[in-house]
N, CA and C atoms as an extended XYZ file, in Angstrom:
474
Properties=species:S:1:pos:R:3:atomname:S:1:resname:S:1:resid:I:1 pbc="F F F"
N         1.716      -84.412       -5.887 N   MET     1
C         1.660      -82.976       -5.649 CA  MET     1
C         0.236      -82.657       -5.204 C   MET     1
N         0.243      -81.715       -4.292 N   ALA     2
C        -0.967      -81.227       -3.630 CA  ALA     2
C        -1.773      -80.204       -4.723 C   ALA     2
N        -3.029      -80.207       -4.815 N   THR     3
C        -3.783      -79.255       -5.601 CA  THR     3
C        -3.893      -77.958       -4.830 C   THR     3
N        -4.179      -76.907       -5.528 N   PRO     4
C        -4.356      -75.610       -4.763 CA  PRO     4
C        -5.274      -75.669       -3.473 C   PRO     4
N        -6.464      -76.386       -3.818 N   HIS     5
C        -7.361      -76.517       -2.767 CA  HIS     5
C        -6.954      -77.256       -1.661 C   HIS     5
N        -6.088      -78.324       -1.870 N   GLU     6
C        -5.488      -79.061       -0.850 CA  GLU     6
C        -4.443      -78.205        0.052 C   GLU     6
N        -3.742      -77.441       -0.869 N   ARG     7
C        -2.746      -76.641       -0.110 CA  ARG     7
C        -3.436      -75.558        0.847 C   ARG     7
N        -4.554      -75.017        0.275 N   LEU     8
C        -5.408      -74.032        1.143 CA  LEU     8
C        -5.915      -74.737        2.423 C   LEU     8
N        -6.363      -75.997        2.322 N   ARG     9
C        -6.755      -76.756        3.597 CA  ARG     9
C        -5.554      -76.875        4.414 C   ARG     9
N        -4.424      -77.342        3.930 N   GLU    10
C        -3.259      -77.465        4.711 CA  GLU    10
C        -2.793      -76.239        5.409 C   GLU    10
N        -3.100      -75.034        4.870 N   LEU    11
C        -2.639      -73.775        5.411 CA  LEU    11
C        -3.840      -73.239        6.357 C   LEU    11
N        -4.954      -74.079        6.601 N   GLY    12
C        -5.982      -73.813        7.372 CA  GLY    12
C        -6.872      -72.608        6.839 C   GLY    12
N        -6.826      -72.405        5.511 N   LEU    13
C        -7.561      -71.368        4.909 CA  LEU    13
C        -8.664      -71.842        4.063 C   LEU    13
N        -9.650      -70.972        3.822 N   LYS    14
C       -10.782      -71.437        2.938 CA  LYS    14
C       -11.018      -70.143        2.193 C   LYS    14
N       -11.367      -70.315        0.898 N   LEU    15
C       -11.647      -69.310       -0.083 CA  LEU    15
C       -13.006      -68.622        0.339 C   LEU    15
N       -12.985      -67.314        0.251 N   PRO    16
C       -14.297      -66.583        0.512 CA  PRO    16
C       -15.118      -66.616       -0.628 C   PRO    16
N       -16.380      -66.298       -0.655 N   ALA    17
C       -17.048      -66.118       -1.879 CA  ALA    17
C       -16.406      -64.994       -2.568 C   ALA    17
N       -16.286      -65.103       -3.909 N   PRO    18
C       -15.601      -64.085       -4.733 CA  PRO    18
C       -16.385      -62.713       -4.522 C   PRO    18
N       -15.794      -61.679       -4.209 N   PRO    19
C       -16.467      -60.360       -3.920 CA  PRO    19
C       -17.003      -59.839       -5.291 C   PRO    19
N       -18.255      -59.288       -5.091 N   ALA    20
C       -18.875      -58.613       -6.258 CA  ALA    20
C       -18.249      -57.208       -6.540 C   ALA    20
N       -18.511      -56.805       -7.777 N   ALA    21
C       -17.995      -55.541       -8.006 CA  ALA    21
C       -18.745      -54.431       -7.389 C   ALA    21
N       -18.074      -53.378       -6.865 N   VAL    22
C       -18.869      -52.272       -6.213 CA  VAL    22
C       -18.938      -51.045       -7.057 C   VAL    22
N       -18.640      -51.012       -8.492 N   ALA    23
C       -18.843      -49.970       -9.046 CA  ALA    23
C       -19.004      -50.397      -10.673 C   ALA    23
N       -18.834      -49.610      -11.600 N   SER    24
C       -18.868      -49.967      -13.041 CA  SER    24
C       -17.767      -50.811      -13.698 C   SER    24
N       -17.637      -51.914      -13.158 N   TYR    25
C       -16.492      -52.763      -13.692 CA  TYR    25
C       -16.901      -54.321      -13.490 C   TYR    25
N       -16.168      -55.112      -14.112 N   VAL    26
C       -16.381      -56.574      -13.876 CA  VAL    26
C       -15.329      -57.149      -12.911 C   VAL    26
N       -15.489      -58.156      -12.095 N   PRO    27
C       -14.367      -58.659      -11.157 CA  PRO    27
C       -13.284      -59.252      -11.952 C   PRO    27
N       -13.664      -60.061      -13.079 N   THR    28
C       -12.513      -60.751      -13.811 CA  THR    28
C       -12.929      -60.584      -15.394 C   THR    28
N       -11.741      -60.863      -16.126 N   ARG    29
C       -12.005      -60.779      -17.574 CA  ARG    29
C       -11.030      -61.826      -18.163 C   ARG    29
N       -11.535      -62.761      -18.890 N   LEU    30
C       -10.797      -63.785      -19.652 CA  LEU    30
C       -10.525      -63.199      -21.111 C   LEU    30
N        -9.227      -63.243      -21.399 N   VAL    31
C        -8.860      -62.740      -22.860 CA  VAL    31
C        -8.116      -63.911      -23.524 C   VAL    31
N        -8.720      -64.637      -24.439 N   PRO    32
C        -8.153      -65.693      -25.176 CA  PRO    32
C        -6.827      -65.278      -25.737 C   PRO    32
N        -5.784      -66.219      -25.578 N   ILE    33
C        -4.340      -65.896      -26.231 CA  ILE    33
C        -3.937      -66.984      -27.058 C   ILE    33
N        -4.766      -67.958      -27.229 N   GLY    34
C        -4.410      -69.169      -28.051 CA  GLY    34
C        -5.226      -70.378      -27.813 C   GLY    34
N        -5.016      -71.432      -28.347 N   GLU    35
C        -5.707      -72.706      -28.221 CA  GLU    35
C        -5.760      -73.117      -26.869 C   GLU    35
N        -6.773      -73.050      -26.165 N   GLY    36
C        -7.213      -73.565      -24.685 CA  GLY    36
C        -6.430      -72.661      -23.811 C   GLY    36
N        -6.058      -71.497      -23.952 N   ARG    37
C        -5.436      -70.566      -22.929 CA  ARG    37
C        -5.890      -69.219      -23.034 C   ARG    37
N        -5.876      -68.575      -21.794 N   ALA    38
C        -6.443      -67.168      -21.847 CA  ALA    38
C        -5.597      -66.394      -20.655 C   ALA    38
N        -5.637      -65.015      -20.933 N   LEU    39
C        -5.164      -64.149      -19.943 CA  LEU    39
C        -6.310      -64.014      -18.977 C   LEU    39
N        -6.141      -64.112      -17.535 N   LEU    40
C        -7.174      -63.807      -16.662 CA  LEU    40
C        -6.899      -62.500      -16.034 C   LEU    40
N        -7.568      -61.431      -16.055 N   TYR    41
C        -7.478      -60.337      -15.380 CA  TYR    41
C        -8.412      -60.153      -14.268 C   TYR    41
N        -7.899      -59.979      -13.046 N   VAL    42
C        -8.507      -59.804      -11.655 CA  VAL    42
C        -8.465      -58.441      -11.295 C   VAL    42
N        -9.634      -57.893      -11.256 N   ALA    43
C        -9.841      -56.491      -10.618 CA  ALA    43
C        -9.216      -56.243       -9.380 C   ALA    43
N        -8.871      -55.067       -9.028 N   GLY    44
C        -8.238      -54.879       -7.687 CA  GLY    44
C        -9.239      -55.355       -6.481 C   GLY    44
N        -8.599      -56.283       -5.664 N   GLN    45
C        -9.335      -56.769       -4.574 CA  GLN    45
C        -8.829      -56.088       -3.234 C   GLN    45
N        -9.865      -55.839       -2.285 N   VAL    46
C        -9.485      -55.142       -1.114 CA  VAL    46
C        -9.700      -56.181        0.070 C   VAL    46
N        -9.153      -55.730        1.169 N   PRO    47
C        -9.190      -56.790        2.388 CA  PRO    47
C       -10.591      -56.614        2.995 C   PRO    47
N       -11.405      -57.549        2.927 N   VAL    48
C       -12.708      -57.611        3.496 CA  VAL    48
C       -12.833      -58.835        4.434 C   VAL    48
N       -13.217      -58.759        5.612 N   VAL    49
C       -13.453      -59.806        6.432 CA  VAL    49
C       -14.689      -59.749        7.123 C   VAL    49
N       -15.614      -60.753        6.874 N   ASP    50
C       -17.016      -60.761        7.356 CA  ASP    50
C       -17.730      -59.471        7.021 C   ASP    50
N       -17.642      -59.068        5.777 N   GLY    51
C       -18.291      -57.903        5.166 CA  GLY    51
C       -17.717      -56.651        5.614 C   GLY    51
N       -16.602      -56.641        6.460 N   LYS    52
C       -16.072      -55.362        6.946 CA  LYS    52
C       -14.714      -54.998        6.203 C   LYS    52
N       -14.588      -53.858        5.552 N   ARG    53
C       -13.254      -53.437        4.860 CA  ARG    53
C       -12.315      -53.131        6.042 C   ARG    53
N       -10.985      -53.632        5.860 N   LEU    54
C       -10.007      -53.230        6.655 CA  LEU    54
C        -9.237      -51.985        6.319 C   LEU    54
N        -9.228      -50.986        7.003 N   THR    55
C        -8.934      -49.633        6.658 CA  THR    55
C        -7.730      -49.198        7.492 C   THR    55
N        -7.158      -48.004        7.052 N   GLY    56
C        -6.020      -47.401        7.860 CA  GLY    56
C        -4.808      -47.319        7.075 C   GLY    56
N        -4.121      -46.256        7.241 N   ARG    57
C        -2.791      -45.856        6.639 CA  ARG    57
C        -1.652      -46.552        7.318 C   ARG    57
N        -0.726      -47.184        6.688 N   CYS    58
C         0.566      -47.759        7.185 CA  CYS    58
C         1.604      -46.755        7.176 C   CYS    58
N         2.398      -46.635        8.105 N   PRO    59
C         2.497      -47.451        9.341 CA  PRO    59
C         2.018      -46.660       10.532 C   PRO    59
N         1.366      -45.595       10.372 N   ASP    60
C         0.846      -44.724       11.575 CA  ASP    60
C        -0.453      -45.105       12.073 C   ASP    60
N        -1.301      -45.779       11.305 N   GLU    61
C        -2.650      -46.163       11.749 CA  GLU    61
C        -2.753      -47.706       11.827 C   GLU    61
N        -1.948      -48.385       10.927 N   VAL    62
C        -1.859      -49.883       10.832 CA  VAL    62
C        -0.544      -50.251       10.941 C   VAL    62
N        -0.159      -51.248       11.658 N   SER    63
C         1.257      -51.712       11.735 CA  SER    63
C         1.532      -52.518       10.445 C   SER    63
N         2.810      -52.631       10.206 N   LEU    64
C         3.350      -53.267        8.915 CA  LEU    64
C         2.765      -54.613        8.929 C   LEU    64
N         2.721      -55.469       10.127 N   GLU    65
C         2.225      -56.693       10.183 CA  GLU    65
C         0.814      -56.865        9.867 C   GLU    65
N         0.002      -55.979       10.295 N   ASP    66
C        -1.430      -55.848       10.059 CA  ASP    66
C        -1.735      -55.470        8.562 C   ASP    66
N        -0.769      -54.581        7.984 N   ALA    67
C        -1.027      -54.297        6.511 CA  ALA    67
C        -0.626      -55.554        5.702 C   ALA    67
N         0.387      -56.414        6.084 N   GLN    68
C         0.723      -57.742        5.514 CA  GLN    68
C        -0.456      -58.712        5.512 C   GLN    68
N        -1.149      -58.666        6.660 N   ALA    69
C        -2.273      -59.449        6.794 CA  ALA    69
C        -3.340      -59.077        5.835 C   ALA    69
N        -3.535      -57.721        5.698 N   SER    70
C        -4.690      -57.179        4.783 CA  SER    70
C        -4.135      -57.735        3.329 C   SER    70
N        -2.906      -57.667        3.000 N   ALA    71
C        -2.537      -58.059        1.599 CA  ALA    71
C        -2.830      -59.594        1.518 C   ALA    71
N        -2.637      -60.323        2.516 N   ARG    72
C        -2.844      -61.779        2.451 CA  ARG    72
C        -4.271      -61.933        2.106 C   ARG    72
N        -5.268      -61.120        2.697 N   ILE    73
C        -6.747      -61.184        2.570 CA  ILE    73
C        -7.088      -60.784        1.176 C   ILE    73
N        -6.415      -59.725        0.613 N   CYS    74
C        -6.542      -59.425       -0.740 CA  CYS    74
C        -6.241      -60.679       -1.735 C   CYS    74
N        -4.965      -61.319       -1.343 N   ALA    75
C        -4.610      -62.483       -2.177 CA  ALA    75
C        -5.638      -63.546       -2.142 C   ALA    75
N        -6.288      -63.806       -0.914 N   LEU    76
C        -7.282      -64.808       -0.821 CA  LEU    76
C        -8.559      -64.523       -1.726 C   LEU    76
N        -8.990      -63.253       -1.774 N   ASN    77
C        -9.940      -62.682       -2.529 CA  ASN    77
C        -9.565      -62.952       -4.236 C   ASN    77
N        -8.348      -62.543       -4.421 N   ILE    78
C        -7.860      -62.861       -5.933 CA  ILE    78
C        -7.996      -64.358       -6.168 C   ILE    78
N        -7.535      -65.255       -5.296 N   LEU    79
C        -7.744      -66.729       -5.519 CA  LEU    79
C        -9.080      -66.964       -5.705 C   LEU    79
N        -9.987      -66.538       -4.918 N   ALA    80
C       -11.419      -66.821       -5.005 CA  ALA    80
C       -11.999      -66.387       -6.479 C   ALA    80
N       -11.467      -65.268       -6.879 N   GLN    81
C       -11.915      -64.818       -8.316 CA  GLN    81
C       -11.361      -65.647       -9.162 C   GLN    81
N       -10.194      -66.020       -9.047 N   MET    82
C        -9.480      -67.121      -10.201 CA  MET    82
C       -10.364      -68.404      -10.235 C   MET    82
N       -10.469      -68.837       -8.958 N   ASP    83
C       -11.280      -70.146       -8.833 CA  ASP    83
C       -12.762      -70.012       -9.538 C   ASP    83
N       -13.366      -68.955       -9.319 N   ALA    84
C       -14.634      -68.711      -10.015 CA  ALA    84
C       -14.654      -68.505      -11.487 C   ALA    84
N       -13.683      -67.894      -11.986 N   ALA    85
C       -13.573      -67.557      -13.377 CA  ALA    85
C       -12.896      -68.714      -14.170 C   ALA    85
N       -11.907      -69.455      -13.517 N   ALA    86
C       -11.383      -70.385      -14.440 CA  ALA    86
C       -11.040      -71.746      -13.667 C   ALA    86
N       -11.117      -71.747      -12.307 N   GLY    87
C       -10.671      -72.885      -11.505 CA  GLY    87
C        -9.218      -72.857      -11.159 C   GLY    87
N        -8.885      -72.963       -9.847 N   LEU    88
C        -7.368      -72.684       -9.414 CA  LEU    88
C        -6.658      -73.725      -10.021 C   LEU    88
N        -7.239      -75.049      -10.266 N   ASP    89
C        -6.306      -76.157      -11.002 CA  ASP    89
C        -5.966      -75.664      -12.434 C   ASP    89
N        -6.598      -74.749      -13.062 N   ASN    90
C        -6.258      -74.258      -14.352 CA  ASN    90
C        -5.341      -72.999      -14.439 C   ASN    90
N        -4.874      -72.682      -13.247 N   VAL    91
C        -3.881      -71.543      -13.323 CA  VAL    91
C        -2.485      -72.092      -13.719 C   VAL    91
N        -2.111      -71.721      -14.923 N   GLU    92
C        -0.656      -72.070      -15.381 CA  GLU    92
C         0.390      -71.121      -14.728 C   GLU    92
N         0.081      -69.939      -14.698 N   GLN    93
C         1.175      -68.915      -13.890 CA  GLN    93
C         0.447      -67.601      -13.671 C   GLN    93
N         0.679      -67.235      -12.436 N   VAL    94
C         0.235      -65.896      -12.010 CA  VAL    94
C         1.419      -64.951      -12.682 C   VAL    94
N         1.105      -64.101      -13.508 N   THR    95
C         2.134      -63.353      -14.311 CA  THR    95
C         2.518      -61.992      -13.586 C   THR    95
N         1.453      -61.417      -12.792 N   GLN    96
C         1.774      -60.167      -12.142 CA  GLN    96
C         0.675      -59.878      -11.180 C   GLN    96
N         1.238      -59.237       -9.980 N   LEU    97
C         0.363      -58.585       -8.938 CA  LEU    97
C         0.687      -57.092       -8.980 C   LEU    97
N        -0.193      -56.255       -8.989 N   VAL    98
C        -0.131      -54.793       -8.708 CA  VAL    98
C        -0.751      -54.393       -7.466 C   VAL    98
N         0.229      -54.181       -6.470 N   GLY    99
C        -0.287      -53.742       -5.087 CA  GLY    99
C        -0.277      -52.289       -4.751 C   GLY    99
N        -1.164      -51.778       -4.209 N   LEU   100
C        -1.263      -50.440       -3.721 CA  LEU   100
C        -1.446      -50.363       -2.349 C   LEU   100
N        -0.591      -49.721       -1.451 N   VAL   101
C        -0.688      -49.550       -0.022 CA  VAL   101
C        -0.924      -48.167        0.410 C   VAL   101
N        -1.923      -47.970        1.234 N   LEU   102
C        -2.255      -46.608        1.752 CA  LEU   102
C        -1.201      -46.321        2.752 C   LEU   102
N        -0.388      -45.323        2.334 N   SER   103
C         0.939      -45.156        3.101 CA  SER   103
C         1.059      -43.667        3.522 C   SER   103
N         1.649      -43.602        4.736 N   ALA   104
C         2.070      -42.268        5.478 CA  ALA   104
C         3.187      -41.797        4.739 C   ALA   104
N         3.455      -40.469        4.731 N   ASP   105
C         4.471      -39.798        4.035 CA  ASP   105
C         5.864      -40.413        4.724 C   ASP   105
N         6.727      -40.715        3.902 N   GLY   106
C         7.876      -41.314        4.275 CA  GLY   106
C         8.030      -42.821        4.285 C   GLY   106
N         6.927      -43.349        4.305 N   PHE   107
C         6.888      -44.875        4.433 CA  PHE   107
C         7.430      -45.606        3.165 C   PHE   107
N         8.206      -46.442        3.099 N   GLY   108
C         8.876      -47.013        1.917 CA  GLY   108
C         8.896      -48.525        1.994 C   GLY   108
N         8.077      -49.209        2.935 N   ASP   109
C         8.175      -50.569        2.955 CA  ASP   109
C         7.056      -51.233        2.270 C   ASP   109
N         6.425      -50.665        1.160 N   GLN   110
C         5.477      -51.245        0.550 CA  GLN   110
C         5.758      -52.585       -0.099 C   GLN   110
N         6.874      -53.014       -0.467 N   PRO   111
C         7.209      -54.340       -0.858 CA  PRO   111
C         6.987      -55.338        0.189 C   PRO   111
N         7.298      -55.103        1.431 N   LYS   112
C         7.269      -55.898        2.521 CA  LYS   112
C         5.659      -56.187        2.789 C   LYS   112
N         4.915      -55.120        2.560 N   VAL   113
C         3.384      -55.319        2.831 CA  VAL   113
C         2.903      -56.255        1.727 C   VAL   113
N         3.236      -56.077        0.517 N   ILE   114
C         2.750      -56.827       -0.678 CA  ILE   114
C         3.282      -58.265       -0.609 C   ILE   114
N         4.322      -58.480        0.133 N   ASN   115
C         4.837      -59.879        0.317 CA  ASN   115
C         3.866      -60.690        1.060 C   ASN   115
N         2.788      -60.172        1.831 N   GLY   116
C         1.816      -60.908        2.314 CA  GLY   116
C         0.884      -61.617        1.353 C   GLY   116
N         0.794      -60.925        0.265 N   ALA   117
C         0.033      -61.537       -0.916 CA  ALA   117
C         0.933      -62.441       -1.741 C   ALA   117
N         2.158      -61.997       -2.149 N   SER   118
C         2.955      -62.804       -2.988 CA  SER   118
C         3.411      -64.120       -2.283 C   SER   118
N         3.599      -64.117       -1.062 N   ASP   119
C         3.954      -65.405       -0.364 CA  ASP   119
C         2.844      -66.481       -0.522 C   ASP   119
N         1.532      -65.803       -0.126 N   LEU   120
C         0.406      -66.751       -0.249 CA  LEU   120
C         0.119      -67.328       -1.693 C   LEU   120
N         0.534      -66.496       -2.696 N   MET   121
C         0.294      -67.101       -4.083 CA  MET   121
C         1.169      -68.232       -4.184 C   MET   121
N         2.522      -68.102       -3.814 N   VAL   122
C         3.420      -69.204       -4.002 CA  VAL   122
C         3.033      -70.494       -3.039 C   VAL   122
N         2.558      -70.198       -1.814 N   ASP   123
C         2.153      -71.207       -0.794 CA  ASP   123
C         0.990      -71.995       -1.551 C   ASP   123
N         0.052      -71.386       -2.145 N   VAL   124
C        -1.080      -72.224       -2.671 CA  VAL   124
C        -0.920      -72.830       -4.022 C   VAL   124
N        -0.118      -71.989       -4.882 N   LEU   125
C        -0.078      -72.318       -6.331 CA  LEU   125
C         1.379      -72.917       -6.630 C   LEU   125
N         2.203      -73.096       -5.681 N   GLY   126
C         3.546      -73.210       -6.036 CA  GLY   126
C         4.292      -72.480       -7.028 C   GLY   126
N         5.007      -73.080       -7.954 N   GLU   127
C         5.799      -72.309       -8.943 CA  GLU   127
C         4.838      -71.520       -9.813 C   GLU   127
N         3.683      -71.970      -10.009 N   ALA   128
C         2.681      -71.117      -10.743 CA  ALA   128
C         2.243      -69.840      -10.137 C   ALA   128
N         2.473      -69.853       -8.889 N   GLY   129
C         2.323      -68.385       -8.207 CA  GLY   129
C         3.339      -67.492       -8.188 C   GLY   129
N         4.471      -67.866       -8.661 N   ARG   130
C         5.679      -66.751       -8.750 CA  ARG   130
C         5.195      -65.826       -9.930 C   ARG   130
N         5.487      -64.649       -9.690 N   HIS   131
C         5.003      -63.532      -10.466 CA  HIS   131
C         5.918      -62.303      -10.428 C   HIS   131
N         5.661      -61.419      -11.491 N   THR   132
C         6.322      -60.027      -11.415 CA  THR   132
C         5.455      -59.299      -10.654 C   THR   132
N         5.919      -58.171      -10.158 N   ARG   133
C         4.965      -57.357       -9.135 CA  ARG   133
C         5.382      -55.808       -9.172 C   ARG   133
N         4.360      -55.076       -8.712 N   VAL   134
C         4.381      -53.593       -8.476 CA  VAL   134
C         3.993      -53.501       -7.071 C   VAL   134
N         4.717      -52.755       -6.262 N   ALA   135
C         4.286      -52.402       -4.991 CA  ALA   135
C         4.465      -50.823       -4.804 C   ALA   135
N         3.305      -50.275       -4.726 N   VAL   136
C         3.340      -48.824       -4.644 CA  VAL   136
C         2.568      -48.122       -3.482 C   VAL   136
N         3.086      -47.160       -2.924 N   GLY   137
C         2.393      -46.366       -1.878 CA  GLY   137
C         1.570      -45.292       -2.494 C   GLY   137
N         0.380      -44.966       -1.789 N   THR   138
C        -0.355      -43.904       -2.236 CA  THR   138
C        -1.058      -43.286       -1.056 C   THR   138
N        -1.656      -42.159       -1.270 N   ASN   139
C        -2.074      -41.343       -0.191 CA  ASN   139
C        -3.676      -41.532        0.020 C   ASN   139
N        -4.185      -42.236       -0.977 N   ALA   140
C        -5.636      -42.572       -0.886 CA  ALA   140
C        -5.882      -43.829       -1.556 C   ALA   140
N        -6.827      -44.572       -1.095 N   LEU   141
C        -7.457      -45.825       -1.719 CA  LEU   141
C        -8.951      -45.809       -1.498 C   LEU   141
N        -9.590      -46.544       -2.364 N   PRO   142
C       -11.208      -46.510       -2.239 CA  PRO   142
C       -11.568      -46.958       -0.827 C   PRO   142
N       -12.438      -46.254       -0.275 N   PHE   143
C       -12.978      -46.617        1.149 CA  PHE   143
C       -12.003      -46.586        2.202 C   PHE   143
N       -10.754      -46.038        1.932 N   SER   144
C        -9.655      -45.928        2.950 CA  SER   144
C        -9.119      -47.234        3.314 C   SER   144
N        -9.318      -48.292        2.382 N   VAL   145
C        -8.633      -49.596        2.595 CA  VAL   145
C        -7.207      -49.567        2.762 C   VAL   145
N        -6.585      -50.334        3.513 N   THR   146
C        -5.168      -50.454        3.738 CA  THR   146
C        -4.433      -50.845        2.490 C   THR   146
N        -4.917      -51.735        1.705 N   VAL   147
C        -4.299      -52.349        0.573 CA  VAL   147
C        -5.263      -52.644       -0.500 C   VAL   147
N        -4.805      -52.573       -1.721 N   GLU   148
C        -5.674      -52.987       -2.947 CA  GLU   148
C        -4.604      -53.702       -3.813 C   GLU   148
N        -5.100      -54.870       -4.293 N   ILE   149
C        -4.215      -55.623       -5.166 CA  ILE   149
C        -5.113      -56.327       -6.511 C   ILE   149
N        -4.339      -56.091       -7.651 N   ALA   150
C        -4.923      -56.690       -8.874 CA  ALA   150
C        -4.003      -57.688       -9.234 C   ALA   150
N        -4.422      -58.557      -10.289 N   ALA   151
C        -3.580      -59.672      -10.744 CA  ALA   151
C        -3.972      -59.917      -12.146 C   ALA   151
N        -2.847      -60.660      -12.808 N   VAL   152
C        -3.038      -61.147      -14.188 CA  VAL   152
C        -2.396      -62.660      -14.157 C   VAL   152
N        -3.147      -63.517      -14.802 N   ALA   153
C        -2.648      -64.989      -14.832 CA  ALA   153
C        -2.953      -65.557      -16.162 C   ALA   153
N        -2.120      -66.593      -16.479 N   VAL   154
C        -2.519      -67.399      -17.660 CA  VAL   154
C        -3.067      -68.535      -17.086 C   VAL   154
N        -4.293      -68.920      -17.784 N   VAL   155
C        -5.251      -70.010      -17.293 CA  VAL   155
C        -5.433      -70.985      -18.432 C   VAL   155
N        -5.675      -72.205      -18.237 N   ARG   156
C        -6.142      -73.132      -19.356 CA  ARG   156
C        -7.677      -72.943      -19.283 C   ARG   156
N        -8.280      -73.011      -20.477 N   THR   157
C        -9.585      -72.869      -20.635 CA  THR   157
C       -10.388      -74.145      -21.118 C   THR   157
N        -9.479      -75.126      -21.319 N   ARG   158
C       -10.134      -76.584      -21.737 CA  ARG   158
C        -9.434      -77.596      -20.933 C   ARG   158
């Protein structure tokens, strides 16, 4: 069975440096839940490529496909945060993703957008990447980014 890092290489992907917090919060928080295990909370990650935030409302300013690509970038940032906090090999289960999509009035395909992140979690982590999910449309996001996604996972700490 391939490791998460091997799967990333097979997909032609490389984890970015975990993004730093841009306000008064921490990017991750480990909360012990028992002997050698913890919940890992990952703060909302936004799509950033080469230091540039991807912005725009879906679907009138950004296509559904481009919004899905933005969600995938958010998932890569989540994986980078998880790797830095606990190591991807220690992820037992991604329990939940919470996805927010900057949406035009009447747009209802937020689940399709967040599939860009959900699919990557399973591609990289296998069954451990299957999760519950929230996919919500909103009229505003920080910096006018297209997507923001937060995550919770169970990780081994020993």
